[in-house]
N, C-alpha and C positions, 0 to 999 in steps of 0.2 A: 240249553239255556233259555230257549225261546218257545219251547213246546209246552206252554202253560195254559192254553185255552182249550185243550183237549186231553183226555186221559189215554195213555198208551194201551196197547192191546195185551199187556201182560196180566191183566186181571182176569179172573175166572168168573163164572156166573154167580157163584156164592159171594164173591166180593161185591159185585154190583147190588145184590140183594141186601147185604148188610149195610152198605152206605145209604141205600135208598130208604132203609128203615130208620135212619137218623136224620130227620129233616132239620134245617136250621131253625133256631129259635127266633121269635119275633124281634127280640132285642138285637140278636146277632145280625139278622137281615136288615134291620133298620140302620145299624152301624155301618154295614157294608155299603148300603145305598148312599148314606151321608158322606162316608169317607171317599168312595170312588167319585161321587159328584164333585167333591171339593178338589180332588186331584185333577179331574177333567177340566174344571173351570179354571184352576190356576195354570195348568199346563197349556191349555188353549190360549187364554188371554195373554199370559206372560210370554210364551214363545212367539205368538202372532205379533205382539207388540215389538218384540226384539227384532224379528225379521223385517217388519214394516219400517222401523227406524233405520236399520242398516241399509235396506233397499232404497229408502227415500233420499238419503244423502250420498252424493257421489264420492265425497272425501272419506266416507266411512268404509268404502269397499276395498280394504286392504286384505291381505291374505288370511290373517287370523279371523277377522270379522266375517269373511265369507265362509270359513269353516265353522264358525260359531253359528251362523245363520243356517248352515246345512244341518248342524246338530239339532237346532230348533225345529227345522222342517221334519226331521225323523221323529221327534217327540210329538209334534202335531199329528202326524199320521198315526202314531200309536194311540193318542187320545181319541181320535175320530173313529178309528176302526176297531181297535182291540179292546179297549176298556169297557165300553158299553156292552159288547158281546160277551165278555168274560163275566160281567155282573149278572147278566140274564141267565147264562148257562149255569153259573154257580148257584144262583137262588132257585132256579127251576129244577135243577138236577136232571135235566134232559135237554135235547137240542130241538129248538122250534124255529130256527132261523134259516133253514134250507141248506141244500148241499153246497151251493156256491160259497156261502159264508163259512161253511165248515172247512173248505179248502183254503179260502182266501185269508181268513183270520190268522191262522198260525204262519202262513207264508209272509204276510205283511209284518207280523210281529218279529219274526226272525230277521227279515230284511231290515226293519227299523233299528233293532238292536245292533245288527252288524254295521249299519251306517253310522250309528252313534259311536261305537267303539273305534271304528276306523277314523272317524273325524277327530277323536281325542288323540289317537296315535299321530295323525298328520299334524295337529297343532303342536304336540310335543316335539316332533321331528323338526318343524319349522323353528321353534324356539331354540332347539339344540344347534341348528345350523347357524342361526343369526348370532348367537351369543358365543359359541365356541369357535366358529369360523367366520368372524364378521367381515373379513376382507375377501372371502371366497364367494361362491355362487349363492345368490339369494333368490327365493321364488318370487314371482310377480303375480298380480291378480289373475292373469290369464292362466297361469299354471294351476292356481287353486280351483278355477272352474273345470279344468280338465281332470283334476284329482277328484272333484266332487262327482263328475259324471262317471269316472271309473269306479268310484266307491259304490255307487248305486248299481252298476252293472255286476260287479263282483258279489254284492249283497243279494241281488236277484238270483244269481247262479247258485250261491250257497243255500238259498232257501227253497230251491226247486223241489227237493224231495217232499216237502209238505203238500205241494199240489198233487203229487202222484200217490202218496200213501195215506192221506187223510180221507176217510170215507164216512158216510152217514149210514148207520145200520141199527137194527134192533136185535141182532144175533145174541148178544150176552144175556138177554132177558128171556130167550125162548126156552131154555132148559132149567129154569128155576123151579125147584120142586116145592111149590106152594099149592094148597088146595084151590085157591083162585088167584091166578097170577095177575096182579094189578099192573104189572110193568110190561106186559106182552106188546103193547102198542107204542111203548116209549122208544124214541130214537136217540142215539148218542153219536157224537162226533169223536172218532177215535183213529188212531194210527193202525194201519194194517201192513206190516212189512213182510217181505218174503221169508224172513227168519229173525229170531232174536239177535243173532250175531250181526246182521246188517243194522238193526236198530241201535244196538249198543255201540257199534263202530261209529255210526253217524252222531249220536248224542254225545259220546265221549270226545269226538273230534270237535264238535261245537263248543264244548266246555273248554277245551284247550285253546282253540284258535279264535274263539269269539269272546273269551274272558281271560283266562290265565296268562297266556303268552302276550297278548296286546297290553294288558295292564303292567306286566313285568317290564316290557319295553318302555312304556311311558314312564314308569317310576325310575328306571335306569336313566332316561334322558333328563328328567328333572333333578336327579341326584347329581349328575355331571354338571348341570347348569348351576346348581347351588354351590358346588365346590369351586367352579370357575369364578362366579361373582364374588365369593368370599375371598378368593385369592387376589382378585382385582382390587377389592376394597383395601386389603392390607398392603398391596404393592404401591398404590398411588392414592394419596388423600384426595386428589381432585376427582377421583371416581366414586367418592363416597356417596354423594347425592344420587348420581346415576345408578350405581349399583343398588342403592336402597329402593329406588323406584322400580327397577327391573325386578328385584326380588319380590316386591309387593304384587306386581302383575303376575309373575310366575306362581306366587303363592295362591293367588286367586284362581288361576287355571288349574293348578294342582289340586285345589279344593274341589273343583268340579270333578276331577278324575277320582279322588278318594271317595267323595260322596256317591258317585256312580258305582264304584266297586262295592261299597258297603250296602247300597240299596239292593244290588243284584246278588250279593253273596248268599242270603238265606234261600232264595229260590233256586240257585244253582245247587246248593247242598241238598235241598228237597228233591229236585229233579234227579240228581245223581243217586240219592238213596232210593227213590222210587224205581229208577231204571235197574239198579243192581240188586235191590232187596226190598221190594214193595211190601212184603209181609211185615216188615219191621214197623210200618206205620199203622197205628191203631185205626180200626175202621171208622168209628163214629167221630174221631178227631181229625180224620184225614182232610175233610173239606175245610175245617177251621184252620188247621195248620197251613194248608195250601193258600187259603184266602189271605192269611196274614203275611205270608211270604210274597205272594203275588202283589198285594197292596203296597208293600215296601218297595218291590221292584218298580211298580208303576210310579211311585213317588219320584223316581229318578227323572221323570218328565218335567218336574218342577224345579230341578236343580239349576238348569241353565239360566232361566230368567231371574231366579232369586239370587244366586251367587254372582253371576256375571252382570246381570242387569240391575237389579234393584239395590245391590250393594255397591254399584258404581255410580258416583256422583255425576259423571258425564252422561250416562244413560238417563238418569233421573232428570237432568236438565233438558235433554232432548225430548223426553216424554212430556214434561211440563209445557215446553214450547209447542209441541204438536197438539196437545189438548187445548191450549190457548188459542191456537189458530182455528181449531174446530169450533170452539165456543164463540169466538169473537169475529169470525168471518175474515174480513180483510184487515182487521186491526193488527198493528205491528206487535209481534210477540216480544218477550223480553230479549233485549239485545245482549249478546255476549260473543266472545271470540269463537270462531268456527274452527275448532280443532278436531282431529279424529276422535271417534268414539272411545278408543282405548289407546294404550301406549304399545300395542303389539304390532303395529304396522311395519312394513319392510322398507318404508321410504327413509330418506336421509334425515339427519337431525335438523330441526328448524332453528334458524339463527334469530335471536331476539334483538330488537333495537334498543338503544339506550333510553328511549322515551318511555318504555314500559316501566311501571313502578315495580318495586321488589315483589310486592304481593302478586301482581299480575304475572311477573316472570315465573314465580313459583307455581302459580296455577297453570300457566302455559306449559311449563316443563313436565307437568303430570300428563299432558296429552301427547307429547311427541314420542318418537320412537326411542326407547331406551337402549336399543341394541347397537346403535351406531358408535364406533369406537373413537370418533374424532376428538371428543373432549377428554379422552382417557390416555 
């Protein structure tokens, strides 16, 4: 799933010669530069803004927000390390960035993707626990920090093979039968495994445990949550507003998962096809197909700030307040009730006073935790 910044060692010398004779067009190269630049800009600014706002406000540091911030951190790492390197490698069709980046780039990308999918799993499990077992154990902020640390450790361990088996070499170009070999001094970053069986076992395991099984677990959690909230709505009319708010929040989080799955699906299919039958891919269209699949996968770095942040009125309000403080110095920013960033916290239901108007009560209700069963 994550080995997309280098080409595996299953190609023969003739394969490299054929693809090297199909340079990208000027229009295609321009499109790649513009598209990747847009993804990098949106991913960096959006995710950095989301992390900044969550870290800046103490009341925003509930379990789900911490996991959302962790998801954004992994996307930032992807934007900083992997995207620029992949653009350079794809356009130049050879590696000019040194041996260290040859090993580090696929390692970082695998680690970042693993952290992202594990964060989505943890968010789904937290929602499942809070809504299906509201009177049972509920995670606290300290538990989320521990989970974040373990997630990065496991992701590092899973990604270690890329540090061992990615090498910088010009071997595929040495035996090309051309009168004057123009590629003899070209270097490529590729995987060199002990055998094809080892490589296929690892890449297939990544596909299963880094994509298929986690997403299946997440979808199962949200399906059970949906069924439970629908039953609550029919069982008790007093739960109608509560369940409606909870379903809106869960729908937003589920949208992040589905968008992530759809963005990474083409690249996973491409990698699986390349691993098992690379000759099925046409030589001159290989780079174009790969670039399209990779660009769609990298667009996943923009999902978190767009879906969770910029479609969330609470985030927009915090962002406006922060920008006003930056522009106006010590001037007082717009005054409003300081509620949590989202309604996905694990704290208890806030009690409203009679002095609040109906409109303010409705606004406040959208900020509190929808998972507490007290009013149901």
